[in-house]
Structure formats: structure tokens, C-alpha cells
N, CA, C and O atoms as a GROMACS GRO file, in nm:
protein
  440
    1UNK      N    1  -4.277  17.179   5.182
    1UNK     CA    2  -4.168  17.097   5.226
    1UNK      C    3  -4.063  17.105   5.155
    1UNK      O    4  -4.078  17.106   5.033
    2UNK      N    5  -3.932  17.112   5.209
    2UNK     CA    6  -3.797  17.137   5.118
    2UNK      C    7  -3.722  17.039   5.186
    2UNK      O    8  -3.702  17.036   5.308
    3UNK      N    9  -3.676  16.952   5.096
    3UNK     CA   10  -3.596  16.830   5.126
    3UNK      C   11  -3.464  16.844   5.055
    3UNK      O   12  -3.447  16.877   4.938
    4UNK      N   13  -3.360  16.808   5.155
    4UNK     CA   14  -3.210  16.833   5.108
    4UNK      C   15  -3.176  16.671   5.104
    4UNK      O   16  -3.173  16.606   5.208
    5UNK      N   17  -3.154  16.616   4.984
    5UNK     CA   18  -3.081  16.488   5.008
    5UNK      C   19  -2.927  16.490   5.024
    5UNK      O   20  -2.850  16.569   4.970
    6UNK      N   21  -2.896  16.387   5.111
    6UNK     CA   22  -2.759  16.411   5.136
    6UNK      C   23  -2.647  16.393   5.024
    6UNK      O   24  -2.535  16.443   5.038
    7UNK      N   25  -2.686  16.319   4.914
    7UNK     CA   26  -2.596  16.304   4.804
    7UNK      C   27  -2.606  16.420   4.702
    7UNK      O   28  -2.537  16.423   4.600
    8UNK      N   29  -2.693  16.510   4.736
    8UNK     CA   30  -2.711  16.635   4.652
    8UNK      C   31  -2.673  16.774   4.752
    8UNK      O   32  -2.681  16.886   4.702
    9UNK      N   33  -2.638  16.758   4.877
    9UNK     CA   34  -2.608  16.870   4.951
    9UNK      C   35  -2.493  16.937   4.891
    9UNK      O   36  -2.415  16.862   4.832
   10UNK      N   37  -2.470  17.051   4.893
   10UNK     CA   38  -2.383  17.156   4.846
   10UNK      C   39  -2.272  17.171   4.942
   10UNK      O   40  -2.302  17.197   5.059
   11UNK      N   41  -2.134  17.157   4.904
   11UNK     CA   42  -2.033  17.202   5.003
   11UNK      C   43  -2.021  17.361   5.012
   11UNK      O   44  -2.062  17.438   4.926
   12UNK      N   45  -1.964  17.392   5.118
   12UNK     CA   46  -1.942  17.541   5.138
   12UNK      C   47  -1.804  17.550   5.224
   12UNK      O   48  -1.769  17.468   5.309
   13UNK      N   49  -1.734  17.665   5.183
   13UNK     CA   50  -1.592  17.693   5.255
   13UNK      C   51  -1.639  17.777   5.375
   13UNK      O   52  -1.718  17.871   5.374
   14UNK      N   53  -1.576  17.726   5.473
   14UNK     CA   54  -1.576  17.805   5.611
   14UNK      C   55  -1.456  17.834   5.637
   14UNK      O   56  -1.368  17.748   5.636
   15UNK      N   57  -1.428  17.982   5.669
   15UNK     CA   58  -1.298  18.041   5.699
   15UNK      C   59  -1.245  17.961   5.838
   15UNK      O   60  -1.313  17.932   5.937
   16UNK      N   61  -1.101  17.936   5.814
   16UNK     CA   62  -1.037  17.910   5.934
   16UNK      C   63  -1.069  17.750   5.982
   16UNK      O   64  -1.052  17.713   6.098
   17UNK      N   65  -1.117  17.666   5.880
   17UNK     CA   66  -1.146  17.524   5.892
   17UNK      C   67  -1.052  17.463   5.808
   17UNK      O   68  -1.041  17.487   5.688
   18UNK      N   69  -0.969  17.365   5.888
   18UNK     CA   70  -0.866  17.301   5.824
   18UNK      C   71  -0.887  17.122   5.818
   18UNK      O   72  -0.915  17.054   5.917
   19UNK      N   73  -0.868  17.079   5.702
   19UNK     CA   74  -0.910  16.929   5.701
   19UNK      C   75  -1.061  16.900   5.741
   19UNK      O   76  -1.100  16.805   5.810
   20UNK      N   77  -1.135  16.995   5.685
   20UNK     CA   78  -1.268  16.961   5.720
   20UNK      C   79  -1.347  16.994   5.584
   20UNK      O   80  -1.322  17.093   5.515
   21UNK      N   81  -1.454  16.890   5.551
   21UNK     CA   82  -1.542  16.941   5.453
   21UNK      C   83  -1.679  16.966   5.490
   21UNK      O   84  -1.746  16.889   5.559
   22UNK      N   85  -1.718  17.076   5.444
   22UNK     CA   86  -1.869  17.129   5.519
   22UNK      C   87  -1.993  17.118   5.416
   22UNK      O   88  -1.978  17.170   5.305
   23UNK      N   89  -2.093  17.064   5.442
   23UNK     CA   90  -2.227  17.070   5.366
   23UNK      C   91  -2.344  17.134   5.432
   23UNK      O   92  -2.385  17.116   5.546
   24UNK      N   93  -2.388  17.207   5.343
   24UNK     CA   94  -2.523  17.271   5.377
   24UNK      C   95  -2.652  17.187   5.367
   24UNK      O   96  -2.701  17.165   5.257
   25UNK      N   97  -2.702  17.142   5.472
   25UNK     CA   98  -2.823  17.074   5.465
   25UNK      C   99  -2.951  17.134   5.452
   25UNK      O  100  -3.031  17.106   5.362
   26UNK      N  101  -2.974  17.230   5.557
   26UNK     CA  102  -3.083  17.342   5.542
   26UNK      C  103  -3.064  17.486   5.566
   26UNK      O  104  -2.977  17.525   5.644
   27UNK      N  105  -3.125  17.549   5.515
   27UNK     CA  106  -3.109  17.716   5.525
   27UNK      C  107  -3.007  17.783   5.421
   27UNK      O  108  -2.956  17.718   5.330
   28UNK      N  109  -2.987  17.897   5.440
   28UNK     CA  110  -2.899  17.971   5.348
   28UNK      C  111  -2.921  17.946   5.201
   28UNK      O  112  -3.034  17.969   5.158
   29UNK      N  113  -2.830  17.902   5.120
   29UNK     CA  114  -2.868  17.870   4.982
   29UNK      C  115  -2.921  17.748   4.959
   29UNK      O  116  -2.967  17.718   4.849
   30UNK      N  117  -2.920  17.663   5.064
   30UNK     CA  118  -2.985  17.517   5.032
   30UNK      C  119  -3.137  17.524   5.038
   30UNK      O  120  -3.200  17.460   4.953
   31UNK      N  121  -3.205  17.600   5.135
   31UNK     CA  122  -3.340  17.598   5.150
   31UNK      C  123  -3.380  17.715   5.218
   31UNK      O  124  -3.300  17.782   5.284
   32UNK      N  125  -3.528  17.751   5.202
   32UNK     CA  126  -3.572  17.872   5.256
   32UNK      C  127  -3.609  17.861   5.407
   32UNK      O  128  -3.720  17.822   5.443
   33UNK      N  129  -3.508  17.898   5.496
   33UNK     CA  130  -3.556  17.900   5.638
   33UNK      C  131  -3.562  18.022   5.718
   33UNK      O  132  -3.480  18.112   5.697
   34UNK      N  133  -3.643  18.032   5.797
   34UNK     CA  134  -3.686  18.163   5.869
   34UNK      C  135  -3.581  18.210   5.979
   34UNK      O  136  -3.556  18.330   5.985
   35UNK      N  137  -3.522  18.125   6.062
   35UNK     CA  138  -3.443  18.145   6.175
   35UNK      C  139  -3.300  18.075   6.176
   35UNK      O  140  -3.203  18.136   6.222
   36UNK      N  141  -3.289  17.952   6.128
   36UNK     CA  142  -3.196  17.864   6.159
   36UNK      C  143  -3.121  17.816   6.016
   36UNK      O  144  -3.182  17.816   5.909
   37UNK      N  145  -2.987  17.775   6.028
   37UNK     CA  146  -2.947  17.687   5.912
   37UNK      C  147  -2.869  17.567   5.966
   37UNK      O  148  -2.817  17.573   6.077
   38UNK      N  149  -2.860  17.464   5.894
   38UNK     CA  150  -2.798  17.325   5.943
   38UNK      C  151  -2.686  17.295   5.852
   38UNK      O  152  -2.699  17.287   5.730
   39UNK      N  153  -2.570  17.278   5.920
   39UNK     CA  154  -2.454  17.218   5.829
   39UNK      C  155  -2.401  17.088   5.890
   39UNK      O  156  -2.413  17.056   6.009
   40UNK      N  157  -2.347  17.022   5.804
   40UNK     CA  158  -2.290  16.894   5.853
   40UNK      C  159  -2.117  16.894   5.806
   40UNK      O  160  -2.078  16.895   5.690
   41UNK      N  161  -2.038  16.892   5.917
   41UNK     CA  162  -1.896  16.893   5.873
   41UNK      C  163  -1.832  16.759   5.910
   41UNK      O  164  -1.862  16.694   6.010
   42UNK      N  165  -1.749  16.726   5.826
   42UNK     CA  166  -1.663  16.613   5.832
   42UNK      C  167  -1.519  16.644   5.855
   42UNK      O  168  -1.450  16.701   5.770
   43UNK      N  169  -1.473  16.604   5.976
   43UNK     CA  170  -1.326  16.640   6.014
   43UNK      C  171  -1.239  16.500   5.988
   43UNK      O  172  -1.269  16.388   6.030
   44UNK      N  173  -1.139  16.529   5.918
   44UNK     CA  174  -1.039  16.429   5.906
   44UNK      C  175  -0.960  16.412   6.033
   44UNK      O  176  -0.959  16.501   6.119
   45UNK      N  177  -0.889  16.289   6.048
   45UNK     CA  178  -0.792  16.309   6.185
   45UNK      C  179  -0.708  16.408   6.157
   45UNK      O  180  -0.645  16.425   6.052
   46UNK      N  181  -0.708  16.492   6.279
   46UNK     CA  182  -0.633  16.603   6.304
   46UNK      C  183  -0.702  16.741   6.239
   46UNK      O  184  -0.650  16.852   6.244
   47UNK      N  185  -0.821  16.712   6.181
   47UNK     CA  186  -0.904  16.822   6.131
   47UNK      C  187  -0.924  16.912   6.260
   47UNK      O  188  -0.914  16.871   6.376
   48UNK      N  189  -0.955  17.040   6.222
   48UNK     CA  190  -0.984  17.148   6.331
   48UNK      C  191  -1.039  17.297   6.277
   48UNK      O  192  -1.034  17.337   6.161
   49UNK      N  193  -1.083  17.355   6.374
   49UNK     CA  194  -1.095  17.472   6.334
   49UNK      C  195  -1.022  17.579   6.434
   49UNK      O  196  -0.978  17.541   6.543
   50UNK      N  197  -1.011  17.718   6.390
   50UNK     CA  198  -0.919  17.799   6.477
   50UNK      C  199  -1.021  17.827   6.616
   50UNK      O  200  -1.139  17.796   6.626
   51UNK      N  201  -0.947  17.886   6.701
   51UNK     CA  202  -1.034  17.930   6.824
   51UNK      C  203  -1.098  18.064   6.810
   51UNK      O  204  -1.032  18.166   6.825
   52UNK      N  205  -1.241  18.066   6.775
   52UNK     CA  206  -1.290  18.186   6.723
   52UNK      C  207  -1.419  18.197   6.768
   52UNK      O  208  -1.481  18.090   6.773
   53UNK      N  209  -1.482  18.304   6.804
   53UNK     CA  210  -1.615  18.346   6.851
   53UNK      C  211  -1.704  18.397   6.735
   53UNK      O  212  -1.660  18.459   6.638
   54UNK      N  213  -1.838  18.363   6.756
   54UNK     CA  214  -1.946  18.413   6.663
   54UNK      C  215  -2.027  18.510   6.744
   54UNK      O  216  -2.013  18.510   6.866
   55UNK      N  217  -2.105  18.589   6.688
   55UNK     CA  218  -2.190  18.662   6.732
   55UNK      C  219  -2.324  18.603   6.784
   55UNK      O  220  -2.401  18.666   6.857
   56UNK      N  221  -2.343  18.487   6.742
   56UNK     CA  222  -2.481  18.417   6.772
   56UNK      C  223  -2.433  18.280   6.817
   56UNK      O  224  -2.320  18.234   6.798
   57UNK      N  225  -2.534  18.222   6.879
   57UNK     CA  226  -2.525  18.087   6.958
   57UNK      C  227  -2.519  17.967   6.851
   57UNK      O  228  -2.585  17.965   6.747
   58UNK      N  229  -2.432  17.870   6.892
   58UNK     CA  230  -2.417  17.766   6.798
   58UNK      C  231  -2.462  17.627   6.870
   58UNK      O  232  -2.433  17.615   6.989
   59UNK      N  233  -2.518  17.543   6.818
   59UNK     CA  234  -2.544  17.415   6.879
   59UNK      C  235  -2.479  17.297   6.781
   59UNK      O  236  -2.512  17.285   6.663
   60UNK      N  237  -2.391  17.220   6.843
   60UNK     CA  238  -2.316  17.119   6.771
   60UNK      C  239  -2.371  16.959   6.837
   60UNK      O  240  -2.402  16.933   6.954
   61UNK      N  241  -2.369  16.883   6.737
   61UNK     CA  242  -2.421  16.734   6.761
   61UNK      C  243  -2.326  16.656   6.676
   61UNK      O  244  -2.309  16.671   6.555
   62UNK      N  245  -2.264  16.568   6.758
   62UNK     CA  246  -2.160  16.473   6.688
   62UNK      C  247  -2.244  16.360   6.650
   62UNK      O  248  -2.316  16.299   6.729
   63UNK      N  249  -2.230  16.333   6.522
   63UNK     CA  250  -2.294  16.204   6.448
   63UNK      C  251  -2.223  16.087   6.445
   63UNK      O  252  -2.276  15.976   6.446
   64UNK      N  253  -2.086  16.113   6.440
   64UNK     CA  254  -1.991  15.992   6.432
   64UNK      C  255  -1.858  16.024   6.483
   64UNK      O  256  -1.825  16.142   6.479
   65UNK      N  257  -1.769  15.933   6.533
   65UNK     CA  258  -1.658  15.975   6.581
   65UNK      C  259  -1.658  16.041   6.699
   65UNK      O  260  -1.757  16.035   6.772
   66UNK      N  261  -1.530  16.124   6.735
   66UNK     CA  262  -1.532  16.200   6.844
   66UNK      C  263  -1.464  16.340   6.818
   66UNK      O  264  -1.349  16.349   6.773
   67UNK      N  265  -1.529  16.431   6.845
   67UNK     CA  266  -1.468  16.588   6.841
   67UNK      C  267  -1.458  16.653   6.979
   67UNK      O  268  -1.548  16.651   7.063
   68UNK      N  269  -1.343  16.710   6.994
   68UNK     CA  270  -1.283  16.771   7.108
   68UNK      C  271  -1.340  16.921   7.092
   68UNK      O  272  -1.309  16.977   6.988
   69UNK      N  273  -1.414  16.986   7.175
   69UNK     CA  274  -1.446  17.138   7.158
   69UNK      C  275  -1.366  17.202   7.266
   69UNK      O  276  -1.363  17.154   7.380
   70UNK      N  277  -1.307  17.297   7.235
   70UNK     CA  278  -1.215  17.378   7.320
   70UNK      C  279  -1.267  17.518   7.332
   70UNK      O  280  -1.297  17.577   7.229
   71UNK      N  281  -1.281  17.582   7.460
   71UNK     CA  282  -1.296  17.710   7.464
   71UNK      C  283  -1.184  17.760   7.552
   71UNK      O  284  -1.098  17.680   7.590
   72UNK      N  285  -1.178  17.893   7.587
   72UNK     CA  286  -1.067  17.950   7.652
   72UNK      C  287  -1.096  17.886   7.821
   72UNK      O  288  -1.010  17.906   7.906
   73UNK      N  289  -1.190  17.828   7.845
   73UNK     CA  290  -1.210  17.799   7.994
   73UNK      C  291  -1.223  17.641   8.020
   73UNK      O  292  -1.201  17.589   8.129
   74UNK      N  293  -1.263  17.570   7.900
   74UNK     CA  294  -1.238  17.427   7.923
   74UNK      C  295  -1.246  17.343   7.791
   74UNK      O  296  -1.284  17.399   7.688
   75UNK      N  297  -1.212  17.220   7.792
   75UNK     CA  298  -1.214  17.122   7.680
   75UNK      C  299  -1.314  17.015   7.714
   75UNK      O  300  -1.316  16.962   7.825
   76UNK      N  301  -1.388  16.986   7.625
   76UNK     CA  302  -1.477  16.857   7.640
   76UNK      C  303  -1.494  16.781   7.513
   76UNK      O  304  -1.537  16.842   7.416
   77UNK      N  305  -1.461  16.632   7.501
   77UNK     CA  306  -1.464  16.557   7.412
   77UNK      C  307  -1.600  16.488   7.386
   77UNK      O  308  -1.631  16.400   7.465
   78UNK      N  309  -1.695  16.521   7.275
   78UNK     CA  310  -1.788  16.448   7.247
   78UNK      C  311  -1.803  16.354   7.173
   78UNK      O  312  -1.750  16.370   7.063
   79UNK      N  313  -1.873  16.225   7.194
   79UNK     CA  314  -1.902  16.124   7.114
   79UNK      C  315  -2.034  16.132   7.022
   79UNK      O  316  -2.095  16.237   7.002
   80UNK      N  317  -2.070  16.012   6.970
   80UNK     CA  318  -2.182  16.009   6.877
   80UNK      C  319  -2.315  16.050   6.974
   80UNK      O  320  -2.334  15.993   7.082
   81UNK      N  321  -2.391  16.141   6.931
   81UNK     CA  322  -2.525  16.190   6.981
   81UNK      C  323  -2.486  16.286   7.097
   81UNK      O  324  -2.582  16.332   7.160
   82UNK      N  325  -2.377  16.319   7.131
   82UNK     CA  326  -2.348  16.412   7.232
   82UNK      C  327  -2.354  16.560   7.161
   82UNK      O  328  -2.316  16.581   7.046
   83UNK      N  329  -2.410  16.662   7.250
   83UNK     CA  330  -2.422  16.787   7.174
   83UNK      C  331  -2.368  16.879   7.287
   83UNK      O  332  -2.340  16.843   7.401
   84UNK      N  333  -2.357  17.010   7.234
   84UNK     CA  334  -2.326  17.122   7.306
   84UNK      C  335  -2.385  17.221   7.260
   84UNK      O  336  -2.428  17.218   7.144
   85UNK      N  337  -2.403  17.344   7.350
   85UNK     CA  338  -2.427  17.478   7.295
   85UNK      C  339  -2.323  17.577   7.333
   85UNK      O  340  -2.274  17.566   7.445
   86UNK      N  341  -2.283  17.675   7.253
   86UNK     CA  342  -2.195  17.770   7.278
   86UNK      C  343  -2.272  17.910   7.272
   86UNK      O  344  -2.345  17.939   7.177
   87UNK      N  345  -2.255  17.979   7.363
   87UNK     CA  346  -2.336  18.114   7.376
   87UNK      C  347  -2.262  18.218   7.278
   87UNK      O  348  -2.146  18.219   7.238
   88UNK      N  349  -2.375  18.312   7.250
   88UNK     CA  350  -2.301  18.410   7.135
   88UNK      C  351  -2.172  18.498   7.218
   88UNK      O  352  -2.176  18.559   7.325
   89UNK      N  353  -2.062  18.477   7.124
   89UNK     CA  354  -1.940  18.555   7.184
   89UNK      C  355  -1.866  18.458   7.250
   89UNK      O  356  -1.759  18.501   7.294
   90UNK      N  357  -1.889  18.342   7.270
   90UNK     CA  358  -1.809  18.227   7.335
   90UNK      C  359  -1.716  18.165   7.227
   90UNK      O  360  -1.762  18.109   7.128
   91UNK      N  361  -1.600  18.176   7.247
   91UNK     CA  362  -1.484  18.139   7.136
   91UNK      C  363  -1.486  17.991   7.160
   91UNK      O  364  -1.490  17.941   7.272
   92UNK      N  365  -1.481  17.913   7.029
   92UNK     CA  366  -1.451  17.785   7.039
   92UNK      C  367  -1.355  17.742   6.921
   92UNK      O  368  -1.328  17.809   6.821
   93UNK      N  369  -1.308  17.609   6.957
   93UNK     CA  370  -1.213  17.559   6.832
   93UNK      C  371  -1.274  17.395   6.849
   93UNK      O  372  -1.304  17.342   6.957
   94UNK      N  373  -1.281  17.341   6.735
   94UNK     CA  374  -1.314  17.197   6.717
   94UNK      C  375  -1.179  17.139   6.669
   94UNK      O  376  -1.107  17.198   6.588
   95UNK      N  377  -1.152  17.026   6.722
   95UNK     CA  378  -1.063  16.937   6.693
   95UNK      C  379  -1.094  16.773   6.682
   95UNK      O  380  -1.167  16.713   6.761
   96UNK      N  381  -1.038  16.726   6.595
   96UNK     CA  382  -1.041  16.573   6.576
   96UNK      C  383  -0.911  16.527   6.596
   96UNK      O  384  -0.821  16.526   6.512
   97UNK      N  385  -0.906  16.480   6.736
   97UNK     CA  386  -0.764  16.418   6.790
   97UNK      C  387  -0.763  16.266   6.775
   97UNK      O  388  -0.683  16.199   6.840
   98UNK      N  389  -0.847  16.214   6.694
   98UNK     CA  390  -0.839  16.059   6.680
   98UNK      C  391  -0.772  16.035   6.534
   98UNK      O  392  -0.739  16.124   6.456
   99UNK      N  393  -0.760  15.896   6.514
   99UNK     CA  394  -0.734  15.871   6.379
   99UNK      C  395  -0.833  15.816   6.286
   99UNK      O  396  -0.801  15.747   6.190
  100UNK      N  397  -0.950  15.848   6.316
  100UNK     CA  398  -1.067  15.809   6.232
  100UNK      C  399  -1.150  15.949   6.214
  100UNK      O  400  -1.146  16.047   6.288
  101UNK      N  401  -1.223  15.930   6.097
  101UNK     CA  402  -1.289  16.081   6.079
  101UNK      C  403  -1.401  16.101   6.170
  101UNK      O  404  -1.454  16.002   6.220
  102UNK      N  405  -1.445  16.222   6.199
  102UNK     CA  406  -1.559  16.248   6.262
  102UNK      C  407  -1.665  16.334   6.186
  102UNK      O  408  -1.642  16.389   6.078
  103UNK      N  409  -1.777  16.340   6.249
  103UNK     CA  410  -1.874  16.422   6.163
  103UNK      C  411  -1.959  16.480   6.284
  103UNK      O  412  -1.991  16.419   6.386
  104UNK      N  413  -1.991  16.628   6.247
  104UNK     CA  414  -2.076  16.703   6.349
  104UNK      C  415  -2.155  16.778   6.283
  104UNK      O  416  -2.118  16.843   6.185
  105UNK      N  417  -2.290  16.779   6.334
  105UNK     CA  418  -2.396  16.881   6.279
  105UNK      C  419  -2.370  17.012   6.351
  105UNK      O  420  -2.321  17.012   6.464
  106UNK      N  421  -2.409  17.144   6.278
  106UNK     CA  422  -2.394  17.258   6.350
  106UNK      C  423  -2.554  17.313   6.313
  106UNK      O  424  -2.612  17.288   6.207
  107UNK      N  425  -2.605  17.386   6.415
  107UNK     CA  426  -2.729  17.477   6.387
  107UNK      C  427  -2.706  17.604   6.449
  107UNK      O  428  -2.675  17.614   6.568
  108UNK      N  429  -2.722  17.699   6.374
  108UNK     CA  430  -2.722  17.827   6.425
  108UNK      C  431  -2.793  17.932   6.350
  108UNK      O  432  -2.808  17.916   6.229
  109UNK      N  433  -2.839  18.042   6.413
  109UNK     CA  434  -2.927  18.131   6.326
  109UNK      C  435  -2.895  18.173   6.204
  109UNK      O  436  -2.785  18.152   6.152
  110UNK      N  437  -2.987  18.232   6.152
  110UNK     CA  438  -2.939  18.290   5.996
  110UNK      C  439  -2.888  18.423   6.034
  110UNK      O  440  -2.843  18.499   5.949
   0.00000   0.00000   0.00000
């Protein structure tokens, strides 16, 4: 078993993420995983990512606040415990349009 305590989770820099702080909870340099890694991002009010696609699928789960996910075809605002899947190659932008911080989990293949 490999445990990551929240207070010991390591920060990582994600390109084109603005007013966001990202923590690695599982996978990559945090723990040995075979297929996925899990990150937790805290978005300040106005925090966002660029509209960008990844070659792999992504799963997002909002754990606090509200996060709007924009794709070239639609926008959806997710609240606590709402989730969405983005297909490989599907561009997305995350935006916190509220005046309160928001937190979102990310799961994606290694």
C-alpha cells in the first residue's frame, strides 16, 4: 500500500494553468501506479487553464466550489461531486468564474 497524506503531497507545475496550484496525490513521482495518476488542483477566483487537448482521456471531479469546463462545442459548470470525462484529443479549458476558491480532482493515464 502506498499512502499520500494531503499535507505531504508535492506541488507540480502544469503548463498554461493560471492562478492554480496543483498537487500530485497518486502516480508519477508520488507513488508507483501502473495505469493512472491523480492530481488535485485548487483554482483561485478567476483561475483557469488554456483551451488545450491531450492525447489521453481525462476525468475531472469537482470536490469544492464550481468549475466551468469549456470545450469548442459546449460549456458546463460543475459543482461538488459533479464529474465529467473528456475524450482523447478533446480540447478543454477549466475556469473558476466565482469569487470563491474551487478544487477539482484529475485522473488520467500515465
